[in-house]
C-alpha positions, -999 to +999 in steps of 0.1 A: -354-782+790-323-799+777-289-792+791-278-768+764-309-748+768-306-748+805-271-734+803-283-705+781-317-702+797-309-668+812-302-653+778-339-648+773-344-622+745-309-608+744-281-625+726-256-597+724-227-600+748-223-568+769-186-577+771-164-567+741-144-597+731-109-597+715-099-573+687-071-557+707-048-554+676-076-538+656-084-513+684-047-505+687-046-497+649-076-474+653-062-458+684-029-451+666-047-436+637-067-414+661-035-402+677-020-393+644-052-375+634-052-355+667-017-343+658-030-328+626-023-357+602-055-368+585-061-406+586-083-431+569-090-466+580-110-492+560-124-521+580-134-551+560-148-584+569-175-609+561-211-602+571-217-608+608-180-609+618-183-578+641-174-547+621-202-526+636-194-538+671-157-529+667-167-495+654-191-488+682-165-497+708-139-475+693-162-445+688-173-447+724-137-446+735-128-418+711-158-397+723-148-403+759-113-390+750-128-357+737-131-364+700-163-355+682-178-385+664-204-388+637-217-419+619-235-423+586-245-455+569-248-461+532-285-465+525-299-493+504-333-486+489-344-516+469-313-522+447-302-486+447-279-465+469-290-430+480-266-403+467-243-389+493-265-405+521-238-415+546-219-382+544-252-362+546-262-382+577-228-377+593-230-339+586-264-338+602-251-355+632-222-330+634-247-302+630-266-314+660-234-317+680-214-286+671-242-264+657-229-229+652-193-241+646-205-259+615-225-229+603-194-207+607-172-233+589-197-232+560-199-194+559-199-180+523-206-214+507-239-224+523-256-225+490-232-251+476-229-272+508-267-273+511-266-299+484-253-322+511-268-306+541-301-289+533-303-275+568-278-248+556-304-232+534-313-228+498-290-244+472-271-221+449-276-220+412-260-252+399-231-253+375-236-273+343-201-286+339-175-308+357-164-278+378-196-277+398-191-312+412-154-306+418-162-274+436-187-292+459-161-318+468-135-292+475-158-271+497-167-302+516-130-309+523-126-273+533-156-275+557-141-305+574-107-288+577-123-258+593-143-279+617-112-297+629-093-264+637-101-267+674-114-303+677-105-338+666-132-353+644-140-389+637-163-397+608-176-432+604-192-445+572-208-479+574-217-504+547-195-490+519-205-520+498-238-503+493-224-469+486-234-451+454-207-439+431-210-402+441-204-412+478-174-433+468-159-404+447-165-379+474-148-401+500-119-407+476-115-370+471-114-364+509-089-392+514-066-377+487-071-340+494-070-335+531-034-329+542-036-309+574-067-317+595-075-334+628-097-358+611-101-396+611-124-413+586-133-449+591-153-469+567-166-505+569-176-529+541-185-565+536-154-582+520-174-613+511-197-592+489-169-577+468-169-599+438-148-593+408-172-569+391-183-551+423-179-513+418-162-510+452-133-532+441-114-507+419-121-480+445-104-501+472-075-508+448-070-471+443-071-464+480-045-490+487-019-468+470-024-441+497+002-439+525-022-424+550-048-452+546-048-483+568-067-515+561-081-538+588-094-572+577-115-585+605-112-622+610-135-647+627-133-654+664-111-682+677-125-709+699-113-691+730-130-658+718-162-677+711-161-690+747-156-655+760-185-643+738-209-670+751-198-663+787-207-626+781-241-636+767-247-658+797-238-631+822-205-646+831-213-683+832-188-704+812-204-726+786-202-764+787-174-778+766-198-798+745-220-768+738-190-746+730-177-772+705-210-775+688-216-737+685-180-730+674-183-757+647-217-745+636-208-707+635-172-712+624-163-682+646-187-657+630-198-635+659-233-628+647-240-665+640-227-673+675-253-649+689-281-663+667-273-699+675-271-691+712-305-673+710-320-702+691-308-726+718-322-704+745-356-702+727-360-736+712-330-757+720-313-779+694-329-768+662-304-740+658-276-765+654-291-782+624-310-758+602-296-737+574-282-703+583-310-685+564-336-705+582-318-699+615-320-661+609-357-664+603-364-685+634-366-656+658-386-635+633-412-663+630-413-666+668-426-630+670-463-621+674-481-619+641-482-581+641-445-579+649-437-603+620-458-582+597-440-550+608-407-567+602-416-577+567-429-541+559-397-526+574-375-550+553-392-537+521-384-501+530-347-504+527-319-504+552-339-481+576-374-467+578-389-437+596-415-444+623-442-422+608-437-437+573-439-472+588-471-462+607-486-449+574-478-482+556-484-508+583-521-500+587-519-505+625-530-482+651-502-463+668-504-484+700-505-516+681-475-506+660-455-496+691-463-529+707-452-548+676-420-527+674-413-533+711-415-571+705-392-569+675-367-547+693-369-569+724-361-600+703-331-583+688-346-581+653-349-543+651-331-514+667-336-476+668-317-456+643-290-432+657-312-401+652-341-418+671-366-411+642-369-446+629-358-483+630-334-506+612-326-543+615-300-551+640-281-568+613-284-565+575-283-603+572-316-606+590-332-580+567-319-598+537-333-631+549-367-615+555-367-598+520-358-631+504-387-648+522-413-623+508-438-639+484-434-630+447-461-603+446-457-592+482-426-571+477-440-551+448-473-546+468-453-532+498-433-509+475-466-496+460-479-489+495-447-470+504-450-450+472-486-441+479-478-431+514-450-408+503-472-392+476-499-386+502-475-371+527-441-361+513-431-349+548-427-384+560-391-384+549-364-358+545-369-336+514-335-344+500-343-382+501-379-381+488-373-381+450-349-410+450-370-431+474-402-424+456-386-434+423-372-466+437-405-476+453-426-470+421-400-488+400-400-519+423-438-517+424-436-526+386-459-497+377-442-480+346-468-453+343-461-441+379-424-450+378-415-429+348-424-394+362-409-403+395-377-415+379-374-384+358-380-361+388-354-380+408-329-375+379-334-338+381-328-338+418-297-360+414-282-335+388-288-306+411-268-323+438-240-331+413-248-368+417-242-374+380-237-412+382-271-416+399-287-392+374-273-414+346-287-445+362-321-429+366-322-416+331-312-451+318-341-464+339-364-439+323-353-450+288-360-486+299-395-476+310-403-454+280-418-480+257-439-496+285-456-463+293-488-452+275-483-424+250-505-400+270-484-406+301-452-399+281-467-367+267-475-355+302-440-358+315-419-330+328-403-308+301-367-314+291-343-307+321-308-298+310-283-309+284-259-280+277-273-259+248-292-288+232-324-275+215-351-293+234-382-303+216-409-292+240-434-306+216-456-337+210-432-353+185-426-387+200-392-392+183-379-358+193-390-363+229-370-395+229-340-376+215-343-351+244-339-380+268-309-393+249-294-358+251-297-358+288-281-392+290-252-381+269-245-352+292-250-372+324-227-399+311-200-373+303-203-356+336-201-389+355-170-399+336-188-427+316-174-415+283-180-448+266-217-446+273-217-409+263-201-418+230-224-448+224-256-428+230-244-398+209-238-422+180-272-438+186-289-404+185-271-395+152-283-427+136-319-417+146-315-382+132-320-369+097-292-343+096-307-325+067-340-319+085-326-314+120-291-299+116-290-281+150-296-313+170-273-332+148-246-306+152-250-307+190-246-345+191-216-343+168-199-320+194-207-344+222-193-373+202-161-354+196-158-345+232-163-382+243-138-395+217-112-369+228-117-379+265-112-416+255-080-407+237-095-418+204-088-386+185-085-348+189-122-340+182-114-321+150-135-342+126-166-341+148-163-303+153-158-299+115-190-318+108-209-297+134-196-265+117-208-277+083-243-284+097-247-250+113-232-230+084-258-207+069-284-213+097-299-184+117-281-176+150-289-199+179-273-210+211-262-243+194-246-223+165-228-201+190-215-230+210-203-249+180-184-219+166-170-211+201-157-247+205-142-246+170-125-213+179-111-227+211-099-259+194-082-241+165-065-216+190-045-245+205-041-266+174-039-244+143-038-207+154-038-181+127-061-158+107-088-184+102-089-192+139-090-154+146-120-150+123-138-180+139-133-165+174-148-132+162-178-150+147-183-169+180-183-136+200-208-121+176-231-151+176-231-153+214-241-117+216-269-121+191-285-150+210-278-138+245-255-167+254-232-148+277-213-178+291-205-190+256-196-154+247-172-150+276-153-181+266-152-169+230-139-135+241-112-151+260-101-170+229-103-138+209-081-119+234-054-145+229-056-141+191-053-103+194-021-106+214-006-130+189-015-107+161+003-077+176-024-060+197-009-070+230-026-044+252-060-048+235-059-085+239-048-084+275-075-058+283-101-081+268-089-111+288-089-090+321-125-078+313-136-114+308-120-124+342-138-096+360-172-105+344-168-142+351-161-135+388-191-111+390-214-137+375-199-167+393-194-184+359-172-213+372-171-228+337-152-198+324-134-188+356-107-214+354-098-207+317-097-169+326-068-171+350-051-200+333-051-182+299-043-147+312-013-158+332-001-178+302-006-149+279+014-125+301+043-150+303+042-155+265+049-118+260+077-117+286+057-100+314+065-127+339+062-106+370+027-096+360+019-132+352+029-142+388+006-115+402-023-127+380-016-163+390-017-154+427-050-135+422-063-165+403-053-190+430-072-169+455-104-166+434-104-202+422-098-214+458-128-193+469-149-210+443-135-244+451-121-250+416-092-273+425-081-286+391-081-251+376-061-239+406-035-266+398-033-253+362-027-218+375+001-230+399+017-247+369+017-215+349+030-196+379+059-221+381+068-213+345+069-175+352+089-180+384+114-200+364+118-172+339+122-147+368+150-169+382+130-177+413+137-214+410+129-227+445+096-209+443+090-223+408+096-258+421+072-253+450+045-240+427+050-271+405+047-293+435+015-275+445+001-280+410+009-317+413-008-319+447-039-302+435-042-317+400-070-342+395-067-346+357-038-356+335-030-323+317-021-301+348-001-331+360+018-333+327+024-295+329+039-299+364+062-327+353+073-305+324+083-277+348+103-302+369+121-314+337+130-278+328+144-271+362+164-304+362+179-296+328+190-262+340+205-277+371+223-304+352+202-333+367+199-353+335+184-385+349+157-365+368+150-346+336+145-378+317+122-392+343+100-361+344+098-359+306+086-395+305+059-386+331+049-356+311+046-376+279+025-402+297+001-376+309-002-357+276-005-388+255-002-388+217-039-387+206-042-349+207-009-332+197-010-295+205+018-271+198+018-257+233+027-292+246+046-307+217+071-279+210+083-275+247+085-313+249+107-314+218+128-286+232+135-304+265+141-337+247+166-320+223+184-302+252+187-334+272+201-353+242+226-325+235+237-324+272+244-362+270+264-358+238+238-375+216+237-350+188+219-375+165+191-378+190+190-340+194+187-335+157+159-362+155+140-343+182+143-311+163+132-328+130+102-344+147+091-312+163+095-291+131+081-317+107+044-307+112+054-271+107+053-243+133+019-228+134+012-191+138+013-179+174+038-206+184+067-181+189+068-183+227+076-220+224+095-220+191+122-195+199+136-215+229+135-247+207+155-231+179+180-216+203+186-249+219+191-266+185+215-239+174+234-241+207+237-279+203+251-274+168+275-247+179+288-268+209+294-298+186+313-279+159+345-296+153+332-331+161+337-353+130+304-370+136+286-336+136+297-325+102+274-347+082+240-331+080+250-299+098+242-276+069+207-291+065+200-287+102+212-251+103+191-244+072+160-258+088+166-237+119+170-205+098+139-213+077+118-218+108+131-186+124+121-165+094+084-173+100+085-162+137+074-127+147+098-104+166+077-074+175+077-079+213+109-073+233+113-109+246+109-123+211+134-097+198+159-108+225+154-145+215+158-137+179+191-119+186+203-149+207+194-173+179+213-152+153+244-151+175+243-189+181+239-196+144+269-175+137+288-195+163+277-227+148+292-214+115+325-207+133+320-169+133+322-156+169+310-120+170+314-102+203+293-073+190+264-096+183+266-111+218+267-076+233+234-069+215+219-101+230+231-091+265+216-056+260+183-070+249+180-094+279+191-067+304+158-049+296+139-081+306+136-099+339+151-132+328+183-137+347+191-172+335+190-163+298+209-131+306+236-151+324+240-175+294+242-146+270+269-129+292+289-161+293+289-164+255+297-127+252+327-131+275+338-162+255+336-142+223+356-113+238+383-137+250+385-151+215+390-116+201+417-107+226+401-107+261+393-070+266+362-065+288+355-102+294+359-102+332+328-082+341+302-102+321+318-135+331+318-126+368+281-115+365+272-148+348+290-167+375+271-149+403+238-157+386+246-193+379+257-199+415+225-182+429+203-202+406+221-235+411+226-238+373+255-263+375+263-267+338+264-230+333+284-224+365+310-251+355+313-236+320+318-201+334+344-213+360+363-233+334+364-203+310+376-181+338+404-205+348+415-208+312+416-170+308+430-165+343+401-142+352+389-136+387+353-147+395+341-132+427+375-120+438+392-154+436+421-159+411+415-191+392+443-215+381+444-249+363+416-263+342+393-268+372+385-304+364+415-320+380+426-335+346+463-344+343+481-333+311+479-368+297+442-370+305+436-338+286+454-353+256+432-383+258+401-363+261+410-341+231+412-372+210+380-387+225+363-355+215+375-360+179+358-394+179+389-416+180+388-451+193+411-464+222+433-481+196+439-450+176+444-429+207+471-454+218+488-451+185+489-414+185+501-411+221+524-441+220+507-458+249+489-491+253+451-494+247+447-507+282+464-475+295+440-454+273+411-473+288+422-464+324+426-427+313+391-427+298+376-441+330+393-415+351+381-387+327+345-399+328+346-399+366+361-364+369+337-350+344+307-367+361+295-382+328+284-417+318+300-422+284+324-410+257+298-391+238+288-371+268+324-365+277+330-352+242+300-329+244+311-316+277+345-308+264+331-289+234+305-271+255+332-259+279+355-249+251+384-271+262+395-276+227+382-247+207+381-252+169+393-224+147+371-193+149+363-170+121+355-134+131 
């Protein structure tokens, strides 16, 4: 034995150092994260590093310490089967481990939702009826987050997910949801991944980039060992004996500090001396495998073909060895450090994935497919060899890699159904695409014997022997799976392909269905609003007998027109959709159509009938558990109540909706409802609560539309509070979320209103007029009154405030004419609309220079019947101003009331205007006598401001006041600072809004 071998002679079959080497900084980072998690602040840590660098060893060391400290730990590894990942495998494994440890606690935490959570943990019982839309998957994710929150109520929990580079997309998305959604749980999630595997196109790369933006997530990049650390590792392997300097140098140079390679080279030296220092790393990894007895080598090859882990009974069935022979072979492989037992004790896995990869690469060309075939035969003969939730995917993978299309096609199709039922839509799509790939390679009789069509919305499946139609059935499933998994490009492409294959005149129903899917995909990709595609689908079903497709097309058309072009035609379409749904027994479609119809009834004047219809739909959707309809129910009902001025009822409905939707785990719909609640709370003058509701909407929102709605609520609050910069930022955020591809009145009109009001507040009347023109140009559709009245009032107010400005005169008559023309088309039969109409009429008179105190008294009286304190306060302010203009009798009381409300709300612009008017009129506000102008302006500054408000330049002001232009410039700077504005235009607008220099008034 040479000297190096003599030095490592006592290693024998073990090359792993029992002494943990280095990594103190990394352990400190993990310990700090655990401490934060224990305090109730959820933490996530991503541990990256090249293969063999020591990620698993670091994780094991930390988990052992965490468990010793009282934390409950559970580990799950991403499972690689052939080239495929197993859906949700690591989280399902971790949940099983938790179930074994905490038992009843997990069952209690899952109470009420066992059927949904059984998709991840079958031990909880039978799975519930699946939802056929995006809400089902979102609900599963939310319930999983809630399960973990409940489990951590009285314990600190550490979940570890290894080998994230192998994770399927469903696993990545669920992990991402947990990272983003958990805000108060004693939970630490640690994931590991191979950084050297993450090439530019690797699916994990964008996931990691997204996670990097999270504050609660920490990254650890594990580096290689230093020379000193390699020496400590070798000493640990050798039982404390320090390695010779020459051996250390050679091993360090050969391994480059990679911990696993250090172990393998050390073991090679112990077994066969110097060869380990010269062979390639791949050959080095195979040296110890090839040194095993023949049966052990064979078992290692069979185990490698199974995937990242294999059950003992399955290995026994495939290996063809007696039980005693198999155990001896396994004992040799485990003793040599090639295999190790899985954490659950039911099977075996390679000690390191690099060894397995080397063994797989060394399999002969036909050997791997033969082994996959044997695995598939074994699973078909005894499905109980693996867990039931893993069987379909594993069987499909083995048959596919056995290169047997006739056996692979049915297995792949069965696995696709199973994936859909678990909401693993990305994996379902991959399997369906694989079935499409296999389709032409399978004999016709095999294709004809396949399972019937699974699910694709209301698509009319063939269920026949027509080869072309059966292929269309498969394409329909792919379209829906692609949509559900977020692969809208693929959904669009396959829908177009199907339409090219179809003869629309002979098969109008299928063509109509594919047109609706094409429109949905195009809308999701921001390439249109879906109108043209829906219109084509309507043409195709026109005149056909009632069918589920017909009902769905008309229901979608009714819903589209309700938010784009509401009116009599849209009303009739909704009625038709309700009747068609009833005729064909499509209750879910019918509920959605009834909800749309309820909104139309409200807008047409039957308020109570429409609200009763919407409430009935809500109750029925809850009873049936129709999650597809539930979200729309509470979103639309709360919105409808707000639209007719019943804001307090809207808040009550929103609170009820939040409770129901939370129970069903519909997070994005809950965000919508919080956004609508914020709108009603704003109307009620409960602004801090409105802001909190908007923040909750933003926290819960997962899609762009509820995020845009929350930003719009923030913008409205900022405008009322006089925070112009904040309002501008939030409007930009809202616009970015809404986009421009699908303009809807419910978004465009409020956006135009806020843009107009912001421009007017900054003295940019031209911009305000442009915003009005852009909003009115398409025409105000029927049923837009709830959004149109505030827009027109803001426009009339801007014109009235700017009256007297020279720059405002040009075009004024046209603007006021357009406002009046638009108002004539708006209904006024509901009290809140009547109040708005009166307000607008009074502002238009003011814009014409005709202050009428009686008109403003009518406005105040109308708003006093409503619970809208901000609008009432603004009306009282204007009433007081008109009374003062007419002599002052009776102005004190409404002005004081307006001031009280403005102070309570924090409405700075209104408060300042009221206070200034009170000071000018020497009226008491809240018992305090006011004097002066309240702005701290000197008489000379007031003179300068008056001329600035008239649009004069510094030179002209200097001429009129007999002072130098430089002195005028100093005065202007002081005025801007005292008014808290940024420019001359805004100063002029403020002066006019506050009535500092009132133009002549006609009564």
